[in-house]
C-alpha positions in Angstrom: -24.5 10.7 4.6 -23.8 7.4 6.2 -26.9 5.3 7.1 -25.2 2.7 9.5 -26.1 2.3 13.1 -23.2 4.2 14.5 -23.8 2.8 18.1 -23.7 -0.7 17.1 -21.9 -1.1 13.7 -20.9 -4.4 12.0 -17.4 -5.1 12.7 -14.7 -6.5 10.3 -10.7 -6.4 10.3 -9.2 -4.6 7.3 -6.4 -7.3 6.9 -9.0 -10.0 6.8 -10.8 -8.1 3.9 -7.3 -7.4 2.2 -6.8 -11.3 2.2 -10.0 -12.1 0.8 -9.9 -9.6 -2.0 -6.4 -10.4 -2.9 -7.8 -14.1 -3.1 -10.6 -13.0 -5.3 -8.3 -10.8 -7.6 -5.7 -14.0 -7.9 -8.7 -16.1 -9.6 -9.4 -13.0 -12.0 -5.9 -11.9 -13.1 -2.9 -14.3 -13.2 -0.3 -11.7 -13.3 -1.0 -11.0 -9.8 1.7 -12.1 -7.4 1.8 -11.8 -3.5 5.0 -11.6 -1.3 5.1 -11.6 2.5 7.9 -11.4 5.2 7.1 -14.3 7.2 4.0 -12.9 8.6 1.3 -14.2 6.1 -1.0 -15.4 8.9 -0.9 -12.0 10.4 -1.3 -10.0 7.3 -3.8 -12.5 5.9 -2.0 -12.9 2.6 -2.2 -16.7 3.6 -5.6 -16.7 2.0 -3.9 -16.0 -1.3 -1.2 -18.5 -0.6 -3.8 -21.2 0.1 -5.3 -20.7 -3.4 -2.3 -19.8 -5.5 0.9 -21.3 -3.9 2.7 -20.9 -7.1 2.3 -17.2 -7.2 3.1 -16.7 -3.5 6.7 -15.8 -2.1 7.7 -15.8 1.4 10.8 -13.7 1.7 11.4 -14.5 5.3 12.1 -11.7 7.7 13.9 -9.5 5.1 11.9 -6.5 4.4 14.6 -5.0 1.9 14.6 -8.4 -0.2 10.7 -8.3 -0.2 10.7 -4.9 -1.9 13.4 -5.7 -4.4 11.9 -9.0 -5.3 8.7 -7.2 -5.7 10.4 -4.7 -7.9 11.9 -7.1 -9.9 8.7 -9.2 -10.6 7.0 -6.1 -11.7 9.8 -5.5 -14.7 8.6 -9.1 -15.8 5.1 -7.8 -16.2 3.8 -9.3 -12.8 1.5 -7.1 -10.3 3.3 -7.7 -6.9 1.5 -7.0 -3.8 3.7 -7.3 -0.7 3.0 -7.2 3.0 4.4 -7.1 6.5 3.8 -5.1 9.5 3.8 -1.1 8.7 6.7 -0.2 11.0 8.9 -2.8 8.8 7.7 -2.0 5.3 8.0 1.8 5.7 11.0 1.8 8.0 13.1 -1.1 6.9 12.3 -1.1 3.4 12.3 2.9 2.6 15.5 3.0 0.8 14.3 0.3 -1.5 10.9 1.7 -1.8 12.4 5.0 -2.7 15.5 4.1 -4.8 14.3 1.1 -6.8 10.3 1.2 -6.8 9.6 4.8 -7.1 12.6 6.0 -8.6 12.1 3.8 -11.4 8.2 4.1 -11.4 7.6 0.3 -11.0 4.2 -1.3 -10.7 4.5 -2.4 -7.0 1.6 -2.3 -4.5 3.0 -2.1 -0.7 0.0 -3.2 1.5 1.2 -3.2 5.1 -1.1 -3.9 8.2 -0.9 -3.3 11.8 -0.2 0.6 11.4 -1.3 3.3 14.0 -2.0 3.2 17.7 -4.8 0.5 17.4 -2.0 -2.1 17.3 -2.2 -1.8 21.0 -0.5 -3.9 23.5 2.4 -4.6 20.9 3.7 -1.2 22.0 5.8 1.6 20.7 8.6 -0.6 19.0 5.8 -1.9 16.8 3.3 0.8 16.2 4.0 2.7 13.2 2.7 6.2 13.4 5.1 7.7 11.1 4.7 5.9 7.9 2.1 8.2 6.2 5.0 11.0 6.4 7.8 8.5 5.0 5.5 7.5 2.2 4.0 10.9 1.0 7.4 12.7 0.5 8.6 10.1 -2.1 7.8 11.5 -5.8 5.3 9.3 -7.6 4.1 7.2 -4.4 0.2 6.9 -4.0 -0.8 6.8 -0.3 -4.3 5.5 0.7 -5.8 5.0 4.1 -9.0 2.9 4.1 -11.6 3.4 6.7 -13.3 0.3 6.7 -13.5 -3.3 5.0 -15.6 -1.9 2.3 -13.0 0.7 1.3 -10.3 -1.7 1.6 -11.9 -3.9 -1.0 -12.4 -1.4 -3.5 -8.9 0.3 -3.3 -7.1 -3.0 -3.5 -9.0 -3.6 -6.8 -8.2 -0.1 -7.8 -4.7 -0.8 -7.1 -4.5 -3.7 -9.3 -5.8 -1.8 -12.2 -3.7 1.1 -11.6 0.0 1.2 -12.9 2.5 2.7 -10.5 3.7 2.4 -6.8 0.7 2.4 -4.2 1.1 2.1 -0.3 -2.0 0.9 1.3 -2.0 1.5 5.2 -4.1 -1.0 6.9 -4.6 -2.0 10.5 -5.0 -4.9 12.7 -8.3 -4.8 14.9 -11.8 -5.3 13.8 -13.1 -1.8 12.7 -16.6 -0.6 12.3 -18.0 -1.0 8.7 -19.3 2.4 7.8 -20.1 2.1 4.2 -22.8 0.2 2.2 -21.1 -2.8 0.3 -23.7 -2.7 -2.2 -23.5 0.8 -3.2 -20.1 2.1 -2.5 -18.0 2.9 -5.4 -14.7 5.0 -6.0 -15.3 8.1 -8.2 -14.1 6.5 -11.7 -12.7 10.0 -13.1 -11.2 11.1 -9.6 -10.7 8.1 -7.4 -8.8 10.6 -4.8 -11.8 12.7 -4.4 -12.5 13.3 -0.6 -15.6 11.9 0.4 -18.4 13.9 2.3 -19.6 11.5 4.7 -21.9 14.1 6.5 -22.5 17.6 5.6 -22.5 20.6 7.8 -22.0 24.4 8.2 -20.5 24.9 11.7 -17.2 23.0 11.7 -15.3 20.6 9.4 -13.9 17.3 10.7 -11.2 16.0 8.5 -10.5 12.3 9.2 -8.6 9.4 7.6 -8.6 5.6 8.3 -10.0 4.4 11.5 -10.8 7.8 12.8 -13.4 8.5 10.4 -15.7 6.3 12.4 -15.0 8.3 15.7 -15.5 11.8 13.6 -18.9 10.5 12.5 -19.7 9.3 16.3 -18.6 12.6 17.5 -20.6 14.7 14.7 -23.7 12.8 15.6 -23.4 13.5 19.4 -22.6 17.1 18.7 -25.8 17.5 16.7 -27.7 15.7 19.2 -26.6 17.4 22.3 -25.5 21.1 20.8 -27.4 21.2 17.4 -23.8 21.7 15.9 -23.9 21.0 12.1 -20.5 19.2 11.4 -19.2 18.4 8.0 -17.1 15.0 8.1 -14.6 14.6 5.3 -13.1 11.2 4.6 -9.5 11.4 3.3 -9.2 8.1 1.7 -6.4 9.3 -0.4 -3.6 11.1 1.5 -1.7 11.6 -2.0 -2.9 12.7 -4.5 -4.9 14.9 -2.5 -8.3 16.5 -3.1 -7.7 20.1 -2.2 -10.8 21.6 -3.9 -13.2 19.7 -1.7 -11.2 20.6 1.4 -11.1 24.3 0.7 -14.6 24.5 -0.3 -15.7 22.9 3.1 -13.3 25.0 5.1 -14.7 28.2 3.1 -18.1 27.2 4.4 -17.2 26.5 8.0 -14.2 28.5 8.9 -13.0 26.0 11.3 -11.1 22.5 10.7 -10.1 19.9 13.1 -7.9 17.0 11.6 -7.8 13.5 13.5 -5.5 10.5 12.5 -3.8 7.6 14.3 -0.4 9.1 13.1 2.1 11.8 13.9 0.4 15.2 13.3 3.9 16.3 11.6 3.7 15.0 8.3 0.4 13.0 8.2 -3.0 14.2 7.6 -2.5 17.4 9.5 0.4 18.2 7.5 -1.1 17.6 4.2 -4.4 19.7 5.2 -2.2 22.7 6.6 -0.1 22.7 3.5 -3.2 22.7 1.2 -5.4 25.3 3.2 -2.3 27.7 3.4 -2.4 27.7 -0.5 -5.9 27.5 -1.2 -7.9 28.8 1.6 -6.0 30.0 4.8 -8.2 28.6 7.7 -7.5 28.0 11.5 -6.8 24.2 12.0 -6.7 22.2 15.3 -4.8 18.9 14.9 -5.7 15.8 16.9 -3.1 12.9 16.5 0.1 12.1 18.3 2.1 15.2 19.1 5.7 14.2 18.9 5.4 11.3 21.2 6.0 7.5 20.8 3.2 5.0 21.6 2.9 2.9 24.1 1.4 -0.6 25.4 -2.4 -0.6 25.9 -5.6 -1.5 24.4 -6.4 0.3 21.2 -9.4 1.9 22.9 -7.3 3.1 25.8 -4.4 4.5 23.4 -7.0 6.5 21.3 -8.2 7.9 24.4 -4.6 8.8 25.9 -3.7 10.3 22.6 -6.7 12.3 22.1 -8.2 10.8 18.8 -11.4 8.9 20.0 -14.9 10.4 19.6 -15.1 12.0 22.9 -11.7 14.0 22.3 -13.1 15.0 18.8 -16.5 16.0 20.7 -14.7 18.2 23.5 -12.1 19.6 20.9 -15.1 20.9 18.8 -17.3 22.1 21.7 -14.3 24.1 23.3 -13.6 25.8 19.9 -17.2 26.8 19.3 -17.8 28.2 22.5 -14.4 30.0 22.8 
């Protein structure tokens, strides 16, 4: 169970941690190279570029070239990390990711920032809320969604050691730090194991990325106000997926709520429903964007509008348990 102060957590942007970890890894491994699509200051890959300019490549506003160049570098033994905004990486580069990177099983790490509704005021045209679905259907692709800066550091380090295509979904704003940096580790034998952030018997909340914090806050309030024991599962890995831990929790509580800053179709909710239908048929309520585009607004306002903030989770759980 997390020991952080949920009411006043430390804040840090995942993209900032990504840039810092990349720069640290660059000093440890000379085969790491970084590519960007003219957004290095936004994605924070500039931190790597400042230290290792000979291993940084600005591809310009040309996402297809970004992916194909990374693929070529990987065939020469390099470990390319490539970044741009998530909408452009997963959307404009999809053909190259599928046919060049994944079909060939190349060692390319795609780490886009600015995903999900928290992109806020940039509006629907830049809010990527379909990228998890686009990536998880490609054979051989690993899909990871960190919940805070600590997890971001660990998965970027893991990706540098793992051979194969990886998609790490990052967001723009400052996010609550919900894990202890000194003690947090990935499971060495099963890094995709679902992390049980909080145990409980009454209902299961399954969250990924930024929404893990909201799920934890909702669970805390549900216990305080109603004595409801909530189990909170943090799905860091969307693919491969730990169906065993999910099924075990669902078998115990009998009720599952998913929450994500993404379309429920094809996203976390899609994975959870697919896995439960096979391993542990259980009623599921899905919180996320419901076949809608995003819109301009603050991240907090959009989380409320689309029903994925802690209050929406809280109300959904109370309504279900009292019905």
